[in-house]
C-alpha positions in Angstrom: -66.8 -180.9 -107.1 -63.0 -182.5 -106.5 -60.0 -180.9 -108.0 -57.5 -183.1 -108.9 -53.9 -182.5 -110.4 -51.9 -185.2 -112.3 -48.0 -184.3 -112.5 -46.0 -187.0 -114.6 -43.5 -185.9 -117.1 -44.8 -188.8 -119.8 -47.8 -187.4 -121.7 -49.1 -191.0 -122.3 -49.4 -191.4 -118.5 -51.0 -188.2 -118.0 -53.6 -188.9 -120.5 -54.1 -192.3 -119.3 -54.8 -191.3 -115.6 -57.0 -188.5 -116.7 -59.1 -190.9 -118.9 -59.2 -193.5 -116.0 -60.2 -190.6 -113.5 -63.0 -189.5 -115.8 -64.6 -193.1 -116.1 -64.4 -193.6 -112.4 -66.1 -190.2 -111.8 -68.8 -190.9 -114.1 -69.4 -194.4 -112.7 -69.5 -193.0 -109.0 -71.5 -189.8 -110.0 -68.9 -187.6 -108.5 -67.8 -184.4 -110.2 -64.2 -183.8 -110.8 -62.1 -181.1 -112.4 -58.7 -182.3 -113.4 -55.5 -180.3 -114.3 -52.1 -182.2 -116.1 -48.7 -181.1 -115.3 -45.7 -182.2 -116.8 -43.1 -181.1 -114.2 -43.1 -180.6 -110.7 -41.9 -177.0 -111.1 -45.0 -176.2 -112.9 -47.5 -178.0 -110.7 -45.6 -176.2 -107.5 -45.8 -172.7 -109.3 -49.7 -173.7 -109.8 -50.2 -174.4 -106.3 -49.3 -170.9 -105.4 -52.4 -169.6 -106.5 -54.8 -172.7 -107.0 -56.0 -175.5 -104.7 -56.3 -179.1 -105.3 -57.8 -182.0 -103.3 -55.9 -184.8 -104.8 -52.5 -185.1 -106.6 -51.2 -188.1 -108.5 -47.6 -187.2 -108.4 -45.0 -189.3 -110.3 -41.8 -189.9 -108.2 -39.5 -189.8 -111.0 -39.5 -186.6 -112.7 -36.9 -184.9 -115.1 -35.8 -182.0 -112.9 -37.2 -182.2 -109.5 -38.5 -185.3 -107.9 -41.7 -186.3 -106.8 -40.3 -186.7 -103.1 -39.0 -183.2 -103.2 -42.3 -182.0 -104.7 -44.0 -183.6 -101.7 -41.4 -182.0 -99.2 -41.9 -178.7 -100.4 -46.0 -179.1 -100.4 -45.7 -180.3 -96.8 -42.6 -178.5 -95.3 -42.2 -175.3 -97.0 -46.1 -174.6 -98.3 -47.4 -176.2 -95.1 -50.1 -177.6 -97.0 -51.4 -180.6 -95.3 -55.0 -180.7 -97.0 -54.1 -181.8 -100.4 -54.1 -185.6 -100.7 -50.9 -187.4 -102.3 -51.1 -190.4 -104.4 -47.8 -191.4 -105.6 -47.5 -193.3 -108.9 -44.3 -194.8 -110.0 -42.4 -197.9 -111.6 -39.9 -197.9 -108.7 -41.0 -199.4 -105.3 -37.7 -199.5 -103.5 -37.5 -197.5 -100.6 -41.0 -196.5 -101.0 -41.6 -196.7 -97.0 -39.4 -193.3 -97.0 -42.0 -191.4 -98.7 -44.8 -191.9 -96.0 -42.9 -189.3 -94.1 -45.2 -186.8 -96.5 -48.6 -188.8 -95.7 -49.7 -190.1 -99.0 -52.9 -191.9 -98.9 -51.6 -194.4 -101.6 -48.8 -196.0 -103.7 -49.6 -197.0 -107.3 -47.5 -199.1 -109.2 -46.9 -198.5 -112.8 -48.0 -199.7 -115.5 -51.4 -198.4 -114.2 -54.8 -199.9 -115.0 -58.4 -198.6 -114.9 -59.3 -200.9 -112.0 -56.4 -199.6 -110.0 -57.6 -196.1 -110.6 -61.2 -197.0 -109.5 -59.7 -198.5 -106.2 -57.8 -195.3 -105.5 -61.2 -193.3 -106.5 -63.2 -195.3 -103.8 -60.5 -194.4 -101.3 -60.7 -191.0 -102.4 -64.4 -191.1 -102.0 -64.3 -192.7 -98.5 -61.5 -189.9 -97.4 -63.5 -186.9 -98.4 -66.9 -188.5 -97.1 -68.4 -188.4 -100.4 -72.2 -189.1 -100.7 -72.8 -191.9 -103.4 -76.1 -191.0 -104.9 -75.7 -192.8 -108.2 -74.2 -195.9 -109.9 -73.2 -195.6 -113.8 -73.2 -198.7 -115.8 -72.1 -199.2 -119.5 -73.5 -201.7 -121.7 -73.4 -201.7 -125.5 -71.8 -198.2 -125.4 -74.8 -196.7 -123.6 -74.0 -195.4 -120.2 -77.0 -195.4 -117.5 -77.3 -193.8 -114.2 -79.2 -195.8 -111.4 -79.9 -194.3 -108.1 -78.1 -196.4 -105.5 -81.4 -196.4 -103.0 -83.5 -197.8 -105.9 -81.3 -200.9 -106.2 -82.8 -204.1 -104.6 -80.1 -206.5 -105.3 -77.4 -207.5 -108.0 -76.9 -210.8 -109.3 -74.0 -212.7 -111.2 -75.1 -214.0 -114.4 -72.0 -215.7 -116.1 -69.8 -212.7 -117.1 -72.3 -210.1 -116.5 -74.0 -208.8 -113.5 -77.7 -207.8 -113.1 -79.3 -205.1 -111.1 -82.8 -205.1 -110.2 -84.5 -202.0 -108.8 -87.5 -201.4 -106.8 -89.2 -200.5 -110.0 -88.7 -204.0 -111.2 -86.4 -202.4 -113.8 -83.4 -204.8 -114.9 -80.0 -203.7 -115.9 -77.1 -205.7 -117.1 -73.2 -204.9 -117.2 -70.0 -206.8 -117.6 -68.2 -207.5 -114.5 -68.3 -209.7 -111.6 -70.2 -209.6 -108.1 -66.7 -209.3 -106.1 -65.7 -206.4 -108.3 -69.0 -204.8 -107.5 -68.8 -205.4 -104.1 -65.4 -203.0 -103.8 -68.0 -200.1 -104.6 -71.3 -201.3 -103.0 -69.5 -202.0 -99.6 -69.2 -198.3 -99.2 -73.0 -198.1 -99.4 -73.4 -200.9 -96.8 -74.7 -203.3 -99.2 -74.1 -207.4 -98.3 -72.7 -209.9 -100.0 -75.0 -213.0 -98.8 -73.8 -215.2 -101.6 -71.0 -215.3 -104.2 -73.8 -214.6 -106.7 -75.9 -212.0 -104.7 -75.3 -208.5 -103.5 -78.1 -207.1 -101.4 -79.3 -203.8 -100.4 -80.4 -204.0 -96.8 -82.7 -201.2 -97.2 -85.1 -203.4 -99.2 -85.3 -206.6 -96.9 -88.8 -207.5 -96.6 -88.0 -210.5 -94.5 -84.8 -212.0 -93.0 -84.2 -215.8 -92.3 -80.8 -217.7 -91.4 -80.9 -219.5 -94.7 -82.5 -216.8 -97.0 -84.1 -213.3 -97.4 -87.0 -212.1 -99.0 -86.3 -208.9 -101.1 -88.7 -205.9 -102.5 -90.9 -207.5 -105.3 -91.0 -210.9 -103.1 -87.8 -212.1 -104.5 -86.1 -215.0 -102.2 -82.3 -214.9 -102.3 -80.4 -217.7 -100.7 -77.6 -217.0 -98.1 -74.6 -219.0 -98.5 -73.8 -221.5 -95.7 -70.4 -220.1 -95.1 -71.8 -216.2 -94.8 -74.8 -217.2 -92.5 -73.3 -216.1 -89.1 -71.6 -213.4 -90.7 -74.9 -212.0 -92.4 -76.9 -212.7 -89.2 -74.8 -210.4 -87.3 -75.1 -207.6 -90.0 -78.8 -208.1 -89.9 -78.8 -207.4 -85.8 -77.0 -204.3 -86.4 -79.2 -202.8 -89.5 -82.6 -204.1 -88.9 
């Protein structure tokens, strides 16, 4: 369970970040607990008795700035554990903020995709185990065990997931977007249309692979050397 704080003096931004975080947590099967603070002072006061793994911190707060909050966290509280992610519409002099060791800087206005990418960075930072992948289609959420996925295939505006049980699932998106997540699980993009789980390779050739279920998938010519080198490491 990750404990996450969101500190911004705009209610709309806090609600947005919290909603996007919950979406990412559900999608990646990671438990989170989120607390919202509308001022730096309230967050710092809470930090005296509570602990958080991550804070999404606005730089421009009404009374005490996000930069000052960072300074107090690192220099006065000597807290090096909490991971800081800055959120701001201002990017000037952002380099000065790296004195307080943030892991990311997100520029407003924020999007669900940006928060999702931040969440993936959090997963990597904390070495979290990814067991399931959640998809949504027609208002229905489905969790799929990552180790059961054989491959993903692009079909127009949708992505198809095929599992070892020969189940097929669809969701709206692209293979490239999916790769941002699945590369953390050692999946290989062998083609602009295919993303494969190396656990389920039954036969590997220079031009193609045979996957579980006797499915033959082509390897793009531009990726053959890269994929061959990857095969030598994992097979």
